[in-house]
N, C-alpha and C positions, 0 to 999 in steps of 0.2 A: 465536582466538588470544591465548593467557596472557603477560600480563607484571606484574613487581612493580610495587608502588602508589605513585610519589614523585609521580604527580598530583595537583593538588586536584579534587573530584568536578565544579567547572566544567571543569577541562582536560578532564576525561573526557566531558563532554558534547558540549564543543568536538568533540572524536574522532570522535563517532557520527555526528554533524552532517557534519564533511567526509569523514567514510568513506561515506554515504547520497550527497553529492552527488556525487563522485568514482569512485565505483567500485560498478559495479552487481553486485547480489546473486552467486554463482556459481550458483546454480541454476538461476537468469534466462537468465544467460552461456549456459547448458547447455540449454536449452529452447529458447533462439534459435538457438543454432549449430543443433541437430539439427533445427528447420524449415527453414532456410537448405539440410539437405541433401535435406529429402523435398518441398520446395518445386518442382511443376513451373511453377507461370507465372514466365516471366522477369523481369515488370515486380516481382513480388512478391520473387522471388530478388535482384533488385537491390536492393529495400527492404531485405529483411532483412542485405543485405553492407554497405550503407552502415550503420544502426542499429550492426553492430556495429563498423565501424571507428570510429564515432563512440566506442563505450565504451573502446575503446582507447586512444584520444585521449586520452581524457578520466581515464584512469589515468593515463596516461605524465605527460601534461602537469600534472595536479593540479585540474584543473578540472570545472569544471559541466559534467556533461553534455548539459543540457539546457537553453536562455534563461530556462523556465520554471522557478524554481527552488523553487515550490510555498512551502505554509505548512507549517512544521512541527508534527506532530503527536506529541506523546508519551505512554508510558503507563511510570510508576512503580508497581512491585511491590516489596513486602517490608517491613521496621520503616525507616523514612523520618522525618525532621521536616521542619516547616511549610518551613524554609530553602531546601529543595530546590526552589521555586517560584523565588526570588530567582537561584540556580544557572544555574537554567532558562533563564531572559529575559535574562542578563546573557552566557551562550554564544550564545543566538542571536543577542542584537544582536553580538557580536564576531565571531562567521562571516559576520551581513550584509557587515561593512567587509571582513574580511581575505580568505574563499576566492573572492571575493563573491559574497553571495545577493540577485539583485533585490528591493527591497524591496516586496513584492507586498501589505501589509496596510492596509489604508483605512479609514476612518471610512464607518459604513454608508450614513449620511445624507448629507456633505459631500463621500465623496468623498475628505477630507484624506487623506496617507502621511506619518506620521512620518518616512521613511526609515530605520527600523530595523527590521522586521516584528512589532513588537511594539504594542501597543493594548490597548481594553476585551477581555478573554476571550481576550485571545494574549499567548502562545500558548495553544495547547490541549493542558491537560492532564489526563491518565486515572490517576487514583490506585486503587491495586490491593493495598490492607493484606495484607499473610498475616506468621506467627509467622518465617518466615524471617531468619536473620542478615544473608544477603544482601542488599544493593539493586539492583535489575535496572531500566533505565530503556530503553525501544526509542523507537526516531523515524522517523516518515514523512515523508516528502515531497510532499506531494499538490497538484498542478496541476490548475490550473482548468480546461482541456481534460479530465480524467478525473473531476473533481469533481462537476464541471456535468452530467455524463448522468447523477446518480444517482436513481435511481426507486423508489418507496415505494409500494405498494398493499394495503390494509388487506380482505384476501379475506373473503367470504362462506365458513365451513367447506365447508358443501357443494362449491363449486369445484374442491376437491381439488386433490392434485399434479399432474393435467392441467392445471389453470388455473396454479396455480404455474410449472410448466414452463415453460407456452408468455408468461407474463409475462418470464420470465428470458429466453429466446432472444428476445423482439418488442426488449425495453431495451436488447439487443445490437445487434441487427440494425438499430435505430432511431437510435442514436447514431454509426453508420455508420463514418467514417474520423474525427471530432469527437476522439474520446480516444485518440486515436492507437494503435491497434492495430497488433501483437498484444500484447495485454495480459493481464493477471490479473482476473478475474470473480471479485467478492468479493460473497457471497449471507449474508444474516440472514432464517431462518424463523423465526416465533413472537416469544415475547416481548409486550413491550409497542411500541408505533410508537418510541418514542425506542430502544429495547433495543435492536430490529430493524437501526434504522441503525448502533449502534454494534456490530453483530456483524457486519454486511457490510464495515466497513473494517475491523475485529477481523481479517476474515479474509483480508487482505489481507499482513498481517504473517508469516504461515505462510510456511514455505519450501514450494517444489511438490511436495517428495519427500517430505513429512512424510505418512505415510498415515491418514489415517482413520479412527478407531476403528467408528464405527457404519457398519455394512455397506449400510445402507437409503441414509445422506448418500454414502457413498465410490462405491455404483453410479449415483446420480445425478450427482455429479460428475462422472465417469464419461464416461454419456451423454452429458452436456451438451456436454462438452469433443468430444466427436466428430459431436456433431451442430452445433456453432458452425463448427467445421472446415469440413464440408462444405455452409457457406452458401453460398461462393465469394465472400462480405464480403474477404475478405485483406487483408496488412496495407496501413495507411494507407487502408482503405476502397477499394483500387486491382483487388480482385480478386486470389484467388490460395487455397492450401489452408489462409492460415495466420491464423485470426483470434485466435483466443485462446491464450496460453501455457499455461495451466490456471483451471481452474476450484476455489473456495473456498470453504466452505459453513458456515456455525454455527447450530445450532438452540437454541431453546429452549421447555419446553413454556410454553405462553398461555391465556389465555379461552374454555371454550364455545366461546364466539360469534363467537372471531376468528381468523383467519388471516393476521399481517401477514409482508409477504416486501417485502426491501429488497435492490437490486441495486445496490452500490459498483464502481466498472472504476478497477481501477489500467492506466498507460499500458504501452508496451515496458519505458518507462524508472519500474517501479516501486522507490521507491529506500528502502531502510529499513534501519536499523543498530540495534546494541542493546548493551548492556553488562552485565556483573555485578561488580558490585563488593563485595569481602570486606573484612576487616581488615587482609588480607594483600596482595591482588593483585583486578587487573582483568582481566576474558575479554574479548574483542569478537567478535561474529559479525554475521551479516544477517538474521536473521530471528528471529522472538519466538513462541513459540505461546501465547498470552493463553486 
């Protein structure tokens, strides 16, 4: 959606936070609707129906679609100045009060809550400098149910892709219903440990209908999608044909003696939104390819 540029940058950021909270991305809605058509398990079909009804009500009422409104994670790409961090923080504080969003951020030791989703290291912002004249800002709202199921393993290269594939499948099935399936499985393969974890989360920002260029990775995504949906875990872990809505994999080269793999899960409400700001206009979408 393209609009003129009357808003301040802070208002644009507030717009994408509100969009992510109240409207599920179209590619995810399509996947849920498709799953409800092919689902053979009555209990699973009922769960999917309840999810879709919740999504419709959230959009109509302009209210968050889940009580856990998560922790906002931002990606900023392009030419930008350091003041964008202050705009993001102000937008998060305003949205916490006005949407409203549940204040989830607490001090890691005292567990004290400031009530505004701000704090040391929060909100989390990833900067990607480029030569583009446009500034792109993406946000993901990451709930604890899915985030707590993150798994990282430093494989021996001799374990190969068979070991990688088994780890991904086992991570999803061991999580069972805790990340509120069916969701999206983000996977990072390669890089260093921290890069691998970042890639797994970045993968969740990618629209489900975006096709991976690398043929081997694309085939692995498809194979894992089929295997996981054949597991019988199903919606909310209660059984059925729909365990995942998609599998997205990001890769990087790594040390010859390393093979890092990370799995980061998105629940059915994988909430994301994006704005691209130029000197004359701003466009909004709900996916960002990082």
